[in-house]
C-alpha positions in Angstrom: -0.5 -0.6 0.6 1.6 3.6 -0.6 2.1 6.6 1.5 2.9 9.4 0.7 5.8 10.9 2.9 6.4 14.2 3.9 9.4 13.0 5.3 11.9 9.9 6.1 9.3 7.0 7.3 10.8 5.5 10.5 8.6 2.7 11.5 6.0 1.0 9.7 3.2 -1.6 10.9 1.0 -3.8 8.3 -2.1 -6.1 9.6 -5.3 -7.7 8.9 -8.5 -6.9 11.3 -11.2 -9.5 11.0 -14.2 -6.9 10.2 -14.8 -4.8 7.6 -13.2 -1.8 6.3 -16.3 0.7 7.8 -16.3 -0.8 11.1 -12.1 -0.7 11.4 -12.2 3.0 10.0 -14.9 3.8 12.3 -13.4 2.7 15.5 -9.7 4.0 14.5 -9.9 7.4 15.6 -11.5 6.3 19.2 -8.8 3.4 19.8 -5.5 5.9 18.4 -6.4 8.3 20.8 -6.8 5.5 23.7 -3.8 4.1 23.3 -1.8 7.4 23.2 -0.5 8.1 26.2 -2.2 12.0 26.5 -3.1 13.7 29.5 -5.1 17.3 29.7 -6.6 16.9 26.6 -8.0 20.4 25.0 -9.9 20.1 21.8 -9.2 23.2 20.1 -11.6 22.5 16.6 -12.8 20.0 14.9 -9.5 19.0 13.5 -6.8 20.1 16.1 -6.2 19.3 19.8 -3.1 20.4 22.3 -2.5 18.0 25.0 0.2 16.9 27.7 2.0 13.8 26.2 3.9 11.2 28.6 6.8 9.8 26.5 8.7 6.8 28.6 11.4 5.7 27.5 12.8 3.0 29.4 13.5 4.4 32.8 12.8 8.2 31.7 9.7 9.6 31.7 9.4 13.0 30.2 5.8 15.2 29.6 6.0 16.7 26.5 3.5 19.9 25.1 2.0 18.2 22.0 -0.1 19.9 19.2 -2.5 17.7 16.9 -4.0 17.8 13.7 -6.1 16.0 11.3 -5.0 15.4 8.4 -5.4 13.0 5.3 -8.6 11.5 6.6 -10.6 9.8 4.1 -13.6 7.8 5.0 -13.4 4.7 5.0 -9.7 4.8 2.9 -7.2 6.7 5.2 -7.1 8.3 8.5 -3.8 10.7 9.5 -2.4 12.8 12.3 0.8 14.9 12.3 1.6 15.6 16.0 4.1 18.2 16.9 5.7 18.2 20.4 7.8 20.4 22.7 9.8 20.4 25.4 12.6 22.5 25.9 15.4 22.7 23.3 13.2 19.1 22.2 10.8 19.7 19.6 10.1 16.8 17.0 7.1 16.6 14.2 5.7 13.0 13.3 2.9 12.5 10.8 0.9 9.0 11.1 -1.0 8.0 8.2 -3.5 4.5 8.2 -4.5 3.6 5.1 -7.1 1.0 5.3 -8.1 -1.8 2.3 -10.6 -4.3 2.3 -9.2 -7.8 1.6 -12.6 -9.2 0.7 -16.4 -8.5 2.9 -15.3 -9.6 6.9 -11.4 -8.4 6.8 -9.4 -5.1 6.1 -5.7 -4.2 5.7 -4.9 -1.5 7.7 -0.6 -0.1 7.1 0.7 2.4 9.8 3.4 4.3 9.1 4.9 7.3 11.0 7.3 9.8 9.6 9.1 12.9 10.5 7.0 16.1 9.8 9.2 19.4 9.1 12.7 19.6 11.0 12.5 19.4 14.7 15.6 20.4 17.0 17.3 17.6 18.4 16.0 14.8 16.2 19.6 13.0 15.9 19.9 9.2 15.8 18.8 8.9 19.9 15.6 10.3 19.4 15.0 9.1 16.3 15.5 5.3 17.7 13.1 6.2 20.6 10.7 7.8 18.1 10.5 4.6 16.5 10.1 2.6 19.8 7.5 4.8 20.5 5.4 4.4 17.2 5.6 0.6 16.5 4.5 0.1 20.4 1.9 2.4 19.6 0.8 0.6 16.1 1.0 -3.0 18.1 -1.2 -1.4 21.0 -3.5 -0.2 18.3 -3.7 -3.8 16.6 -4.2 -5.5 19.7 -7.6 -3.4 20.2 -8.7 -3.4 16.9 -8.5 -7.1 17.1 -10.4 -7.1 20.4 -13.0 -4.7 19.0 -13.7 -6.5 16.0 -13.7 -10.7 17.2 
């Protein structure tokens, strides 16, 4: 499945859910935001939010100010979100896209990709590795939750 990238893709995951495409799409936003470690969420508009993101990297627990916006969202084919996080000199931009494709009437393929969005400060190799690990954990958690909800 092709994903239009705004920057280098640093994490991707593909899986199949045992449910029709429209059912998976209807659950996707809820599952995405339930799996993100967000606190103090402020809905700014229908397509924007601000929140505190808790990033746990091993024994380090870092609260980051996050701003998100929906993009490339087309029912029932794709759902996308760009999130920028800041704390002091740390600034990262991440774009996540999820593309859905009906395999048959009762199965949907989901392709998730996380890529750099804009140029952040301190987005070097160390942070890229942490970003990749975080994104893959989120994709795995989303898959598990979608599988449970659709079984």
